[in-house]
C-alpha positions as CSV (number, residue, x, y, z in Angstrom):
1,X,-9.9,-61.2,-22.1
2,X,-9.4,-54.4,-26.5
3,X,-10.1,-46.4,-33.5
4,X,-9.8,-43.2,-34.5
5,X,-12.8,-40.7,-35.1
6,X,-17.2,-30.7,-32.1
7,X,-20.6,-31.8,-32.6
8,X,-22.8,-30.5,-35.4
9,X,-25.9,-28.8,-33.9
10,X,-29.4,-29.5,-35.4
11,X,-30.4,-26.9,-37.9
12,X,-33.3,-24.7,-36.8
13,X,-36.2,-24.1,-39.2
14,X,-36.7,-20.3,-39.4
15,X,-40.3,-20.5,-40.5
16,X,-39.9,-18.0,-43.4
17,X,-42.0,-18.4,-46.5
18,X,-40.2,-18.5,-49.8
19,X,-42.9,-16.2,-51.2
20,X,-42.3,-13.6,-48.6
21,X,-41.0,-10.3,-49.9
22,X,-38.2,-9.0,-47.7
23,X,-37.4,-5.3,-47.3
24,X,-34.4,-4.3,-49.3
25,X,-32.3,-3.7,-46.2
26,X,-33.3,-6.9,-44.4
27,X,-30.7,-9.5,-43.4
28,X,-31.1,-12.7,-45.3
29,X,-31.2,-15.6,-42.9
30,X,-28.2,-17.8,-43.3
31,X,-27.6,-21.2,-41.8
32,X,-24.3,-22.9,-42.3
33,X,-24.7,-26.5,-43.4
34,X,-21.4,-28.3,-43.0
35,X,-20.3,-30.5,-45.9
36,X,-20.1,-34.2,-45.2
37,X,-16.3,-34.1,-45.1
38,X,-16.5,-31.7,-42.1
39,X,-19.0,-33.9,-40.4
40,X,-16.8,-36.9,-40.9
41,X,-13.8,-35.1,-39.5
42,X,-15.8,-34.0,-36.5
43,X,-16.9,-37.5,-35.9
44,X,-13.4,-38.9,-36.1
45,X,-12.1,-36.2,-33.8
46,X,-14.7,-37.1,-31.2
47,X,-13.9,-40.8,-31.5
48,X,-10.2,-40.1,-30.9
49,X,-11.2,-38.2,-27.7
50,X,-13.4,-41.1,-26.6
51,X,-10.6,-43.6,-27.3
52,X,-8.2,-41.5,-25.2
53,X,-10.7,-41.5,-22.3
54,X,-11.0,-45.2,-22.5
55,X,-7.2,-45.5,-22.2
56,X,-7.3,-43.2,-19.2
57,X,-9.9,-45.4,-17.5
58,X,-12.9,-43.1,-17.9
59,X,-15.4,-45.3,-19.7
60,X,-18.5,-43.3,-18.7
61,X,-17.2,-40.2,-20.3
62,X,-15.9,-42.2,-23.3
63,X,-19.4,-43.7,-23.8
64,X,-21.0,-40.2,-24.0
65,X,-18.5,-39.0,-26.6
66,X,-18.8,-42.3,-28.6
67,X,-22.5,-41.7,-28.7
68,X,-21.9,-38.4,-30.4
69,X,-19.7,-40.2,-32.9
70,X,-22.4,-42.6,-34.0
71,X,-24.8,-39.7,-34.4
72,X,-22.4,-38.0,-36.8
73,X,-21.2,-41.3,-38.5
74,X,-24.1,-43.7,-38.2
75,X,-22.9,-45.9,-41.1
76,X,-19.4,-46.4,-39.7
77,X,-19.2,-49.7,-37.8
78,X,-16.0,-48.5,-36.0
79,X,-18.0,-45.9,-34.1
80,X,-20.5,-48.5,-32.9
81,X,-17.7,-50.8,-31.8
82,X,-16.0,-48.0,-29.9
83,X,-19.4,-47.1,-28.2
84,X,-19.9,-50.8,-27.4
85,X,-16.5,-51.1,-25.8
86,X,-17.1,-48.0,-23.7
87,X,-20.5,-49.3,-22.6
88,X,-19.0,-52.7,-21.7
89,X,-16.3,-51.1,-19.6
90,X,-18.9,-49.0,-17.8
91,X,-21.2,-52.0,-17.2
92,X,-23.9,-51.0,-19.6
93,X,-24.4,-54.5,-20.9
94,X,-27.7,-54.2,-22.6
95,X,-26.7,-51.0,-24.4
96,X,-23.4,-52.6,-25.4
97,X,-25.3,-55.5,-26.9
98,X,-27.4,-53.1,-29.0
99,X,-24.4,-51.2,-30.2
100,X,-22.6,-54.5,-31.2
101,X,-25.7,-55.7,-33.1
102,X,-25.7,-52.4,-35.0
103,X,-22.0,-52.8,-35.8
104,X,-22.6,-56.3,-37.1
105,X,-25.4,-55.2,-39.4
106,X,-22.9,-52.8,-41.0
107,X,-19.9,-55.1,-41.1
108,X,-20.9,-58.8,-40.6
109,X,-17.5,-60.1,-41.6
110,X,-15.6,-58.2,-38.9
111,X,-14.3,-60.9,-36.6
112,X,-13.8,-58.3,-33.8
113,X,-17.5,-57.8,-33.6
114,X,-18.1,-61.5,-33.1
115,X,-15.4,-61.7,-30.5
116,X,-16.9,-58.7,-28.6
117,X,-20.3,-60.3,-28.6
118,X,-18.8,-63.5,-27.4
119,X,-17.0,-61.7,-24.5
120,X,-20.3,-60.0,-23.7
121,X,-22.2,-63.3,-23.6
122,X,-19.5,-64.8,-21.4
123,X,-19.7,-61.8,-19.0
124,X,-23.4,-62.0,-19.0
125,X,-23.4,-65.7,-17.9
126,X,-24.2,-67.2,-21.3
127,X,-21.2,-69.5,-22.0
128,X,-22.9,-71.7,-24.6
129,X,-23.9,-68.7,-26.7
130,X,-20.4,-67.3,-26.2
131,X,-18.9,-70.5,-27.7
132,X,-20.9,-70.1,-30.9
133,X,-20.1,-66.4,-31.3
134,X,-16.4,-66.9,-30.6
135,X,-16.1,-69.8,-32.9
136,X,-17.8,-67.8,-35.7
137,X,-15.3,-65.0,-35.1
138,X,-12.4,-67.5,-35.2
139,X,-13.6,-68.7,-38.6
140,X,-12.9,-65.2,-39.8
141,X,-9.7,-64.7,-37.8
142,X,-8.2,-67.8,-36.4
143,X,-5.1,-66.1,-35.0
144,X,-6.7,-64.0,-32.3
145,X,-5.2,-65.2,-29.0
146,X,-7.7,-63.3,-26.8
147,X,-10.6,-65.0,-28.5
148,X,-9.1,-68.4,-28.0
149,X,-8.6,-67.5,-24.3
150,X,-12.3,-66.4,-24.0
151,X,-13.3,-69.6,-25.7
152,X,-11.4,-71.6,-23.2
153,X,-13.1,-69.8,-20.3
154,X,-16.5,-70.6,-21.9
155,X,-15.6,-74.3,-22.1
156,X,-14.6,-74.3,-18.4
157,X,-18.0,-72.9,-17.5
158,X,-19.6,-75.6,-19.6
159,X,-17.6,-78.3,-17.8
160,X,-15.6,-79.2,-21.0
161,X,-12.1,-79.3,-19.7
162,X,-10.4,-80.9,-22.7
163,X,-11.8,-78.3,-25.1
164,X,-10.8,-75.6,-22.6
165,X,-7.2,-76.8,-22.4
166,X,-7.0,-77.0,-26.2
167,X,-8.2,-73.4,-26.5
168,X,-5.8,-72.1,-23.8
169,X,-2.9,-73.9,-25.4
170,X,-3.8,-72.3,-28.8
171,X,-3.9,-68.9,-27.1
172,X,-0.4,-69.2,-25.6
173,X,1.0,-70.6,-28.9
174,X,-0.2,-67.5,-30.6
175,X,1.2,-65.2,-27.9
176,X,4.1,-66.6,-26.1
177,X,3.9,-64.3,-23.1
178,X,0.2,-64.8,-22.6
179,X,0.6,-65.9,-19.0
180,X,-3.1,-65.8,-18.2
181,X,-3.7,-68.5,-20.8
182,X,-0.8,-70.6,-19.4
183,X,-2.2,-70.1,-15.9
184,X,-5.6,-71.4,-17.0
185,X,-4.1,-74.4,-18.6
186,X,-2.7,-75.2,-15.1
187,X,-6.2,-74.7,-13.6
188,X,-7.6,-77.3,-15.9
189,X,-4.7,-79.8,-15.4
190,X,-4.9,-79.6,-11.7
191,X,-8.6,-80.4,-11.7
192,X,-7.8,-83.4,-13.9
193,X,-5.3,-84.7,-11.3
194,X,-2.3,-83.8,-13.4
195,X,-0.6,-82.0,-10.6
196,X,3.0,-82.2,-11.9
197,X,2.0,-80.7,-15.2
198,X,0.0,-78.0,-13.5
199,X,3.0,-77.1,-11.3
200,X,5.2,-76.9,-14.4
201,X,2.8,-74.5,-16.1
202,X,2.5,-72.3,-13.0
203,X,6.3,-72.1,-12.7
204,X,6.4,-71.1,-16.4
205,X,3.8,-68.3,-15.7
206,X,5.9,-67.0,-12.8
207,X,9.0,-66.7,-15.1
208,X,6.9,-64.3,-17.1
209,X,5.0,-62.6,-14.3
210,X,6.8,-63.3,-11.0
211,X,4.6,-61.2,-8.8
212,X,1.2,-62.3,-10.1
213,X,-1.0,-63.3,-7.1
214,X,-3.1,-66.0,-8.8
215,X,-0.3,-68.3,-10.0
216,X,1.6,-67.8,-6.8
217,X,-1.3,-68.9,-4.6
218,X,-2.3,-71.7,-7.0
219,X,1.2,-73.0,-7.0
220,X,1.4,-72.7,-3.3
221,X,-1.7,-74.8,-2.9
222,X,-0.4,-77.5,-5.3
223,X,2.9,-77.6,-3.4
224,X,1.1,-77.8,-0.1
225,X,-0.9,-80.7,-1.4
226,X,2.4,-82.5,-2.1
227,X,3.6,-82.0,1.5
228,X,7.2,-82.6,2.6
229,X,9.9,-80.2,1.7
230,X,7.6,-78.2,-0.6
231,X,5.6,-76.9,2.4
232,X,8.0,-74.1,3.1
233,X,7.8,-72.7,-0.4
234,X,4.0,-73.1,-0.3
235,X,3.7,-70.9,2.8
236,X,6.1,-68.3,1.4
237,X,4.2,-68.0,-1.9
238,X,0.8,-68.0,-0.2
239,X,1.8,-65.1,2.1
240,X,3.1,-63.1,-0.9
241,X,0.0,-63.7,-2.9
242,X,-2.4,-62.6,-0.2
243,X,-0.4,-59.4,0.3
244,X,-0.5,-58.7,-3.4
245,X,-4.2,-59.5,-4.0
246,X,-6.3,-59.9,-0.7
247,X,-9.4,-61.0,-2.6
248,X,-7.8,-64.4,-3.3
249,X,-8.5,-65.2,0.3
250,X,-12.2,-65.4,-0.7
251,X,-13.6,-68.7,-2.0
252,X,-16.1,-66.7,-4.0
253,X,-13.3,-64.8,-5.7
254,X,-11.4,-67.9,-6.5
255,X,-14.5,-69.4,-8.1
256,X,-15.1,-66.2,-10.1
257,X,-11.6,-66.7,-11.5
258,X,-12.6,-70.2,-12.6
259,X,-10.8,-72.1,-9.9
260,X,-12.2,-75.6,-9.7
261,X,-13.4,-77.3,-6.5
262,X,-10.3,-79.4,-6.0
263,X,-8.0,-76.4,-6.1
264,X,-10.3,-74.3,-3.9
265,X,-10.5,-77.0,-1.3
266,X,-6.7,-77.5,-1.2
267,X,-6.3,-73.7,-0.9
268,X,-8.7,-73.5,2.0
269,X,-6.7,-76.2,3.8
270,X,-3.5,-74.2,3.1
271,X,-4.9,-70.9,4.4
272,X,-5.9,-72.6,7.7
273,X,-2.3,-73.2,8.6
274,X,-1.2,-71.3,11.7
275,X,1.8,-69.8,9.9
276,X,-0.5,-67.9,7.6
277,X,-2.9,-66.6,10.2
278,X,-1.5,-63.0,10.1
279,X,-1.6,-62.9,6.3
280,X,-5.1,-64.4,6.1
281,X,-6.5,-62.0,8.8
282,X,-5.0,-59.0,6.9
283,X,-6.3,-60.2,3.6
284,X,-9.8,-60.7,5.0
285,X,-9.7,-57.2,6.4
286,X,-8.7,-55.8,3.0
287,X,-10.7,-58.0,0.7
288,X,-14.0,-57.0,-1.0
289,X,-16.6,-56.7,1.8
290,X,-19.3,-58.6,-0.2
291,X,-17.2,-61.7,-0.8
292,X,-17.8,-65.0,0.9
293,X,-14.7,-66.0,2.9
294,X,-15.2,-69.7,2.4
295,X,-13.2,-70.2,5.6
């Protein structure tokens, strides 16, 4: 499942010998050397601009500015963390790993660095390594809800549902409106055959985020699985979810969101219902073209 810092140009050697005798009317070469306070101020100003670009969704430009920050303030771990975040958001995973490693050298007890490395490992398909990094960070800061959430996702990828559920519950205990964590609790419970508990969690999510596509479609599938009077609600929620986020029509996208095989199979059966054909066709037309429909 996110600090505050004009560039100083390199000084040019003028090639003048100190023993040279200058004419009386010659101009004495003068190069302004900014004091460290000015360099620090410039670095912080650039970092602030980079952070603004990140907030505006311009990670590539933010990464370029953050790179200037670490040139001016190479011993400040905040600059390296800012650079790493910008690189992560612009999919420069290798560069982000290098920036985080530099930040950790400077500030090894900064839990945020461990969390960022864990998230990077998770994104890079290394869940086992992610678990170790996140747990180390949580030893330094045990109340970070997002880190517990990432830890739960890593445990899902490692087929450790009980540990995943515990991590997701800790995340939602720390942040009561953390609907993504509650949603993922339901994902685990459904795969464990605890359908009623899963349904209760998805309904709780939808009280926080009524229009979210994922819990609407997942709840629809679980209600469809029940049959009977729940079928009408299942069809209505499924149609709404597909219009909100067409990619959920794709089995590959569901899997990317950590849906287990039982939920994906039930959802496939739901989406084959005649009443949903118009919505499914429209979603397939609007979904990512490189996704696998699974239908």
